[in-house]
C-alpha positions in Angstrom: -14.5 -10.9 -14.5 -13.9 -7.9 -11.6 -9.9 -7.9 -11.9 -10.3 -7.2 -15.2 -13.0 -4.3 -14.9 -10.8 -3.3 -12.5 -7.8 -3.5 -14.3 -8.8 -1.9 -17.4 -10.2 0.9 -15.3 -7.1 1.5 -13.0 -5.5 1.6 -16.8 -7.6 4.4 -18.4 -7.2 6.2 -15.7 -3.1 6.4 -15.4 -3.7 7.5 -19.1 -6.0 10.2 -18.4 -3.4 11.4 -15.6 -0.5 11.6 -17.2 -1.9 12.9 -19.8 -1.5 9.8 -22.3 1.6 8.9 -21.0 2.7 12.3 -21.9 3.3 13.3 -18.4 6.0 10.4 -16.8 6.7 9.7 -13.3 9.9 10.6 -11.2 9.0 8.3 -8.2 7.0 5.6 -7.2 5.1 5.1 -3.9 5.1 1.0 -4.8 2.7 0.0 -1.4 1.5 -3.5 0.5 -2.6 -3.1 0.3 -4.1 -2.2 2.9 -0.5 -0.1 4.2 -1.2 3.8 3.2 -1.7 4.4 -0.1 -4.4 6.5 -0.1 -3.0 8.7 3.0 0.2 8.9 1.1 -1.5 9.7 -1.8 -2.9 12.6 0.4 -0.5 13.8 1.5 1.4 13.8 -1.5 -0.5 16.0 -3.8 -1.4 18.0 -0.2 2.3 18.6 -0.9 1.8 20.2 -4.7 3.4 17.1 -6.9 1.2 16.0 -9.0 -0.7 12.7 -9.3 -0.6 10.5 -12.5 -2.6 7.1 -11.0 -2.2 4.0 -10.6 -1.3 1.1 -11.2 -1.8 -3.0 -9.8 -1.5 -6.1 -11.8 1.3 -5.2 -13.5 4.8 -5.9 -14.3 6.6 -3.6 -12.6 8.2 -2.8 -16.6 4.8 -1.1 -17.3 5.5 2.0 -14.9 7.0 4.2 -16.7 9.6 6.3 -14.5 12.2 8.8 -15.9 14.9 10.2 -14.1 14.7 14.1 -12.9 13.6 16.2 -10.2 10.5 14.8 -8.4 7.5 16.8 -9.0 5.4 13.9 -10.7 4.1 10.6 -8.7 2.5 7.3 -8.9 1.4 4.5 -7.0 1.4 1.0 -7.0 0.1 -2.4 -6.3 2.8 -4.7 -7.7 5.3 -6.6 -7.2 7.1 -8.2 -9.9 9.7 -7.7 -12.3 11.9 -4.9 -12.7 11.5 -1.4 -13.4 13.5 0.4 -15.3 16.8 2.2 -14.1 15.6 5.8 -13.3 13.8 8.0 -10.9 12.8 7.2 -7.0 11.0 3.9 -6.1 9.6 3.3 -2.2 7.8 0.4 -0.5 5.7 1.3 1.7 4.4 -1.2 4.4 2.6 -2.0 8.0 2.9 -4.3 10.4 1.2 -7.8 9.4 -1.2 -7.5 12.8 -2.5 -4.3 11.5 -2.7 -5.7 7.7 -4.8 -8.1 8.4 -7.1 -6.3 10.6 -7.6 -3.9 8.2 -8.5 -6.3 5.7 -10.9 -7.9 7.2 -12.5 -4.5 8.0 -12.4 -3.7 4.5 -14.0 -6.5 2.8 -16.8 -6.8 6.0 -18.0 -3.7 5.3 -17.5 -3.8 0.9 -20.9 -5.4 0.3 -19.1 -5.6 -3.9 -15.8 -7.1 -2.0 -16.2 -10.6 -3.8 -15.1 -12.6 -0.9 -17.6 -9.9 1.5 -21.0 -13.1 1.8 -17.5 -15.5 2.5 -16.3 -13.6 5.1 -19.6 -12.2 6.8 -20.1 -15.6 7.5 -17.5 -16.8 9.5 -16.9 -15.4 12.5 -13.9 -13.5 13.3 -10.3 -16.5 13.8 -11.8 -18.4 10.5 -11.6 -15.0 8.8 -8.3 -14.4 10.6 -6.8 -18.0 9.6 -8.1 -17.6 5.8 -5.8 -13.8 5.7 -3.0 -15.7 6.9 -2.6 -18.5 5.6 -4.7 -18.2 2.0 -7.1 -19.4 0.4 -10.6 -19.8 -2.2 -8.6 -17.8 -4.3 -6.3 -15.5 -1.8 -3.1 -15.5 -1.7 -1.5 -15.8 2.4 -0.1 -12.8 4.4 3.4 -14.8 3.9 3.6 -14.4 0.3 2.2 -11.7 0.0 5.1 -9.8 2.7 7.8 -12.0 0.8 6.5 -11.1 -3.2 7.1 -8.3 -1.9 10.0 -7.8 -0.1 12.0 -10.0 -2.9 10.2 -6.8 -5.2 11.9 -4.3 -3.0 15.2 -6.2 -2.8 15.0 -6.6 -7.0 14.8 -3.1 -7.4 16.3 -0.5 -5.2 13.5 0.6 -3.4 14.1 2.2 -0.2 11.0 1.7 2.5 8.9 3.7 4.1 6.0 1.9 7.3 3.4 3.0 7.0 3.6 4.4 10.3 6.2 7.1 10.3 4.2 8.1 7.0 1.6 8.7 9.4 3.6 10.3 12.4 5.3 12.3 10.7 3.7 13.4 7.0 6.6 15.9 6.1 9.9 14.2 6.7 7.3 12.0 4.4 7.2 14.1 1.6 10.4 15.4 2.1 12.4 11.9 1.6 10.3 11.2 -1.2 9.9 14.1 -3.5 11.4 17.7 -4.1 9.2 19.9 -2.4 8.7 23.4 -1.5 10.8 24.0 1.8 7.8 26.7 3.2 5.3 23.8 3.1 3.3 23.4 6.3 2.2 20.0 8.1 -0.5 21.7 9.0 -2.1 21.5 5.4 -0.6 17.9 5.1 -2.4 16.5 8.5 -5.7 18.2 6.8 -5.5 16.7 3.8 -4.7 13.6 5.6 -8.0 13.5 7.5 -9.5 13.9 4.9 -12.3 10.9 4.3 -10.9 8.2 1.8 -12.4 5.3 1.0 -10.5 2.3 2.7 -10.5 4.4 5.8 -12.2 3.2 9.1 -15.0 4.6 10.3 -14.4 3.0 13.9 -12.8 -0.1 15.2 -13.4 -4.0 15.6 -15.6 -5.3 18.5 -12.4 -6.4 21.4 -10.0 -5.2 18.6 -7.0 -4.2 20.5 -7.1 -7.8 22.8 -7.6 -9.5 19.5 -4.6 -7.6 18.0 -2.5 -8.4 20.7 -3.0 -12.4 20.6 -3.0 -12.1 16.5 1.0 -10.5 17.1 1.8 -13.8 19.4 0.4 -16.3 17.0 1.9 -14.9 14.2 5.8 -14.6 15.9 5.4 -17.9 16.8 4.0 -19.9 14.4 4.5 -17.3 10.5 8.0 -17.5 11.3 8.3 -16.4 6.8 5.8 -13.9 7.4 7.3 -13.0 10.3 10.8 -13.2 8.6 9.9 -10.6 6.1 8.2 -7.9 8.0 11.3 -7.4 9.6 13.4 -7.2 6.6 11.9 -4.8 5.4 12.8 -2.9 8.1 15.4 -3.2 7.4 15.2 -1.6 4.0 17.3 1.7 3.8 
């Protein structure tokens, strides 16, 4: 039920942002969850693009991409189906270690999340095992990366690493969109530093050491996940 309500809310928001479908995006930024969706939103809006809404849990065919100057954009978390043969499409991805830790921090900090109580009752290792391997209705991280990799290959999407976007926002918006050549990167950085609902205020306890251990574990034991991540890094 929460998923149905969320999808309905996003559908209404898309209709409002797109003026009941009169505006259509020439640019789609799809992203693996916890890979910088909100940051991409802030940078693109800061560069003067028009945001037309967010699509989640839908077939890619439902994204109304059109050809033309890249001035309108949509965001998405989708990995099924095919996009229309028009417009530009990019996939934002991130190091799976950072995604896993960010997922844990997000779920643990959100009492309204359906898995909040479960995660709060378990320790770091147990939660990481669930994130990596799936369970309790949560897909494995390997499945998630493979699904998004396959979507990118099927739809001819270009890849953008979260780290690249964060470190060089002006290069990011110029790659994705048709923007004013005189745009100031300092403006984009100020936009990116604003509050957003998924931004973390602090690190987890001993986070850096735990990340190092988690990276070693993934490279040694989660070959399917690590291989999919490396393939994403090879996208054009």
